[in-house]
C-alpha positions as CSV (number, residue, x, y, z in Angstrom):
1,M,-158.0,154.6,-109.9
2,S,-161.0,154.7,-112.2
3,H,-164.4,154.1,-110.9
4,A,-164.6,150.9,-113.1
5,S,-161.6,149.4,-111.3
6,E,-163.0,150.4,-107.9
7,V,-166.2,148.5,-108.7
8,H,-164.1,145.6,-109.9
9,C,-162.3,145.4,-106.6
10,H,-165.5,145.0,-104.7
11,R,-167.1,142.5,-107.0
12,A,-167.8,139.2,-105.3
13,D,-167.7,137.2,-108.6
14,I,-164.0,138.0,-109.5
15,P,-161.2,136.7,-107.3
16,N,-159.0,139.3,-105.7
17,S,-155.3,138.8,-104.8
18,A,-155.5,140.8,-101.5
19,R,-158.6,138.8,-100.4
20,I,-157.0,135.4,-101.4
21,W,-153.9,136.2,-99.3
22,N,-156.1,137.3,-96.5
23,Y,-157.9,133.9,-96.7
24,W,-154.6,132.1,-96.6
25,I,-153.4,133.8,-93.4
26,G,-156.7,133.1,-91.7
27,G,-158.3,136.6,-92.1
28,K,-162.0,137.4,-92.5
29,D,-162.0,139.7,-95.6
30,H,-162.8,137.3,-98.5
31,Y,-165.7,136.1,-100.7
32,E,-166.6,132.6,-101.8
33,I,-164.8,133.1,-105.1
34,D,-161.6,133.9,-103.2
35,R,-162.0,130.8,-101.1
36,L,-162.5,128.7,-104.1
37,V,-159.3,129.9,-105.8
38,G,-157.5,129.8,-102.5
39,D,-158.6,126.2,-101.9
40,A,-157.6,125.2,-105.5
41,C,-154.2,126.6,-104.9
42,I,-153.9,124.8,-101.5
43,E,-154.8,121.5,-103.1
44,I,-151.8,121.9,-105.6
45,H,-149.4,123.5,-103.1
46,P,-150.4,122.9,-99.5
47,D,-147.5,124.9,-98.3
48,I,-149.0,128.2,-99.6
49,T,-150.7,128.8,-96.3
50,T,-147.3,128.4,-94.6
51,I,-145.7,130.8,-97.0
52,A,-148.5,133.3,-96.5
53,T,-148.3,133.2,-92.6
54,Q,-144.5,133.0,-92.7
55,A,-144.3,136.0,-95.0
56,R,-146.3,137.9,-92.4
57,Q,-143.9,136.8,-89.7
58,F,-141.0,138.0,-91.9
59,L,-142.6,141.4,-92.2
60,V,-143.0,141.6,-88.4
61,R,-139.4,140.7,-87.8
62,A,-138.0,142.9,-90.5
63,V,-140.0,146.0,-89.4
64,H,-139.2,145.4,-85.7
65,Y,-135.5,145.0,-86.6
66,L,-135.4,148.2,-88.7
67,A,-137.2,150.2,-86.0
68,A,-135.5,148.8,-82.9
69,E,-132.0,148.0,-84.1
70,R,-131.4,150.4,-87.0
71,G,-133.4,153.4,-85.8
72,I,-135.6,153.7,-88.9
73,R,-138.6,155.9,-88.3
74,Q,-140.0,156.1,-91.9
75,F,-141.6,153.1,-93.7
76,V,-143.2,152.7,-97.2
77,D,-145.2,149.5,-97.4
78,I,-145.8,148.9,-101.1
79,G,-148.6,146.5,-102.1
80,C,-149.5,146.2,-98.4
81,G,-152.6,144.0,-98.9
82,L,-155.4,143.7,-96.4
83,P,-154.8,144.4,-92.7
84,A,-153.8,141.4,-90.6
85,A,-153.2,140.8,-86.9
86,R,-150.0,143.0,-86.8
87,N,-149.6,145.7,-89.4
88,T,-146.5,147.7,-90.3
89,H,-147.5,150.9,-88.5
90,E,-148.5,148.9,-85.3
91,I,-145.1,147.1,-85.3
92,A,-143.1,150.3,-86.0
93,Q,-145.0,152.5,-83.6
94,C,-144.8,150.0,-80.8
95,V,-141.0,150.4,-80.9
96,A,-141.1,154.1,-81.9
97,P,-144.4,155.9,-81.4
98,E,-143.2,158.8,-83.6
99,A,-142.7,156.5,-86.6
100,T,-144.3,157.4,-90.0
101,V,-145.8,154.6,-92.2
102,V,-147.1,155.1,-95.7
103,Y,-149.1,152.3,-97.2
104,V,-149.3,152.0,-101.0
105,D,-151.8,150.0,-103.0
106,N,-154.0,150.3,-106.0
107,D,-156.8,148.1,-104.8
108,A,-159.8,150.1,-103.7
109,L,-160.7,147.4,-101.1
110,V,-157.3,147.6,-99.5
111,L,-157.5,151.5,-99.5
112,T,-160.9,151.4,-97.8
113,H,-159.4,149.2,-95.0
114,A,-156.3,151.4,-94.8
115,R,-158.5,154.4,-94.1
116,A,-160.1,152.6,-91.3
117,L,-156.7,151.6,-89.9
118,L,-155.5,155.2,-89.6
119,T,-157.5,155.4,-86.4
120,S,-155.1,153.1,-84.6
121,T,-152.1,155.4,-85.2
122,T,-150.2,156.6,-82.1
123,P,-150.7,160.3,-81.2
124,E,-147.1,161.1,-82.1
125,G,-146.9,158.9,-85.2
126,T,-148.3,159.3,-88.7
127,T,-150.0,156.6,-90.9
128,D,-151.0,157.5,-94.4
129,Y,-151.9,155.7,-97.6
130,I,-151.2,156.3,-101.3
131,D,-153.4,155.1,-104.1
132,A,-150.7,154.1,-106.6
133,D,-149.6,151.2,-108.8
134,L,-146.3,149.4,-108.1
135,R,-145.4,149.8,-111.8
136,R,-145.3,153.5,-111.4
137,P,-142.6,154.0,-108.8
138,E,-142.1,157.7,-109.8
139,R,-145.7,158.4,-108.7
140,I,-145.1,156.5,-105.4
141,I,-142.0,158.6,-104.7
142,E,-143.8,161.9,-105.7
143,Q,-146.7,161.2,-103.3
144,A,-144.5,159.7,-100.5
145,E,-142.4,162.9,-100.5
146,M,-145.5,164.8,-99.3
147,V,-145.6,162.7,-96.1
148,L,-141.9,161.5,-95.6
149,D,-138.7,163.5,-95.1
150,F,-136.4,162.2,-97.8
151,R,-133.4,163.7,-96.0
152,E,-133.8,160.9,-93.4
153,P,-133.5,157.2,-94.0
154,V,-136.6,155.3,-95.3
155,A,-137.4,151.6,-95.2
156,V,-139.0,150.4,-98.5
157,L,-141.0,147.2,-98.0
158,L,-141.8,145.0,-101.1
159,M,-143.4,142.0,-99.4
160,G,-144.3,139.4,-102.1
161,V,-145.8,142.1,-104.3
162,L,-143.1,141.9,-107.0
163,G,-144.5,138.5,-107.9
164,H,-147.2,140.5,-109.7
165,V,-144.6,142.0,-112.1
166,T,-144.2,139.8,-115.1
167,G,-140.9,141.1,-116.6
168,H,-137.5,140.8,-114.8
169,D,-136.2,144.1,-116.3
170,E,-139.4,145.8,-115.1
171,L,-138.8,144.4,-111.6
172,L,-135.3,145.7,-111.5
173,R,-136.4,149.1,-112.8
174,I,-139.1,149.4,-110.1
175,V,-136.6,148.6,-107.3
176,R,-133.8,150.8,-108.6
177,T,-136.1,153.8,-109.2
178,L,-137.4,153.5,-105.6
179,M,-134.0,153.0,-104.0
180,E,-132.3,155.7,-106.1
181,A,-134.8,158.2,-104.6
182,M,-134.0,157.2,-101.0
183,P,-131.2,158.8,-99.0
184,S,-128.1,156.9,-97.9
185,G,-128.8,154.7,-94.8
186,S,-132.2,153.7,-96.2
187,F,-133.2,150.0,-96.4
188,L,-134.9,147.6,-98.8
189,A,-136.9,144.7,-97.3
190,L,-138.2,142.3,-99.9
191,W,-139.4,138.7,-100.3
192,H,-140.5,136.8,-103.4
193,G,-141.7,133.3,-104.3
194,T,-139.0,131.1,-105.9
195,D,-139.3,128.7,-108.8
196,D,-137.5,125.8,-107.0
197,S,-140.7,124.1,-106.1
198,R,-142.7,122.4,-108.9
199,R,-145.8,122.7,-106.8
200,Y,-145.4,126.4,-106.3
201,R,-144.9,126.9,-110.1
202,A,-148.1,124.9,-110.8
203,M,-150.0,126.9,-108.2
204,C,-148.9,130.2,-109.9
205,D,-150.4,128.8,-113.2
206,I,-153.8,128.1,-111.6
207,Y,-153.7,131.5,-109.8
208,A,-153.1,133.3,-113.1
209,Q,-155.9,131.3,-114.8
210,S,-158.4,132.2,-112.0
211,G,-158.6,135.9,-113.1
212,A,-156.7,137.2,-110.1
213,A,-153.6,139.3,-110.8
214,P,-151.0,136.7,-112.1
215,L,-148.2,135.6,-109.7
216,V,-144.7,134.9,-111.0
217,A,-142.2,132.5,-109.4
218,R,-138.6,133.5,-110.1
219,P,-135.1,131.9,-109.8
220,R,-133.3,132.9,-106.6
221,D,-130.5,134.7,-108.4
222,R,-133.0,136.9,-110.3
223,I,-134.7,137.9,-107.0
224,E,-131.3,138.5,-105.4
225,A,-130.3,140.8,-108.3
226,A,-132.8,143.3,-106.9
227,F,-130.4,143.9,-104.0
228,E,-127.5,144.9,-106.3
229,G,-125.5,147.8,-104.9
230,L,-127.0,147.4,-101.4
231,E,-125.4,146.0,-98.3
232,M,-127.1,142.8,-97.1
233,V,-127.9,142.6,-93.4
234,E,-127.1,139.2,-91.8
235,P,-128.1,136.5,-92.5
236,G,-128.3,137.7,-96.1
237,F,-130.6,136.3,-98.8
238,V,-132.3,133.3,-97.2
239,P,-135.6,131.4,-97.0
240,I,-138.0,133.8,-95.1
241,T,-138.4,131.2,-92.4
242,R,-134.6,131.5,-91.7
243,W,-134.4,135.3,-91.5
244,R,-133.6,136.3,-87.9
245,T,-135.9,133.6,-86.6
246,P,-136.0,133.5,-82.7
247,E,-133.9,130.8,-81.2
248,T,-137.0,129.1,-79.8
249,D,-138.4,128.6,-83.3
250,V,-135.3,127.3,-85.0
251,G,-136.0,123.6,-84.3
252,E,-139.3,123.9,-86.2
253,V,-138.3,126.1,-89.1
254,R,-139.6,124.8,-92.4
255,L,-138.0,125.7,-95.7
256,V,-140.4,127.4,-98.1
257,S,-140.2,128.5,-101.7
258,A,-139.9,132.1,-100.7
259,Y,-136.7,134.0,-100.2
260,G,-136.0,137.4,-98.8
261,A,-133.5,139.8,-97.3
262,V,-133.1,143.2,-95.8
263,A,-130.3,145.4,-97.2
264,R,-129.0,148.9,-96.6
265,K,-128.3,151.6,-99.1
266,P,-124.7,152.8,-98.6
């Protein structure tokens, strides 16, 4: 990352995607400009805070499932964003203290926080970070290979981050490049905002105009296409609030304009 972009990430007068999402989930790492954009989005689409918090819950359930029920011990969290109450390495290493988690982001602010987070790794486990852009999956693979053992299954996490990729072909290329590099038995966990809500689409327009990295809403079938060639885990491609939600929560589940799934590479 160039010094110019690093300065840009820390500027308090330009909205930053990671900080806006942090604001929506009730975090503390945001500036006034991020709150202004965040509030403008909430006004148009009040459910965005629900999506943001539910997306975090989906991450927690997916990582726990992969570590506890599928025995996955290696995770790559791409476009990880700013730390929240429960982060990928904490969830994975709670189940399997020896788990290795690699965070990937190209935002200097996120990487600064990631460095601080490494201190909470278990003695047996490894937490690392890669400064790389989602649009350069080859670089992510190259760097991840220095930390992970690609002879063993890896879980690739793309949590909402593909919304920052404008072209559909580009999205498919990124996912395929990543998954082709992974061994059999690896998993893809992904969620993405859907275009079935007029309010969500309008919010994406405001978000793009704000100067933060644009966010794209996509039709469900286009998002589901990212899982082609992979074996979906039950319950399949569903609203993130419906993915392996604990029985106790089912009565209060809200449908949101965000769909996701977890799938295995045969």
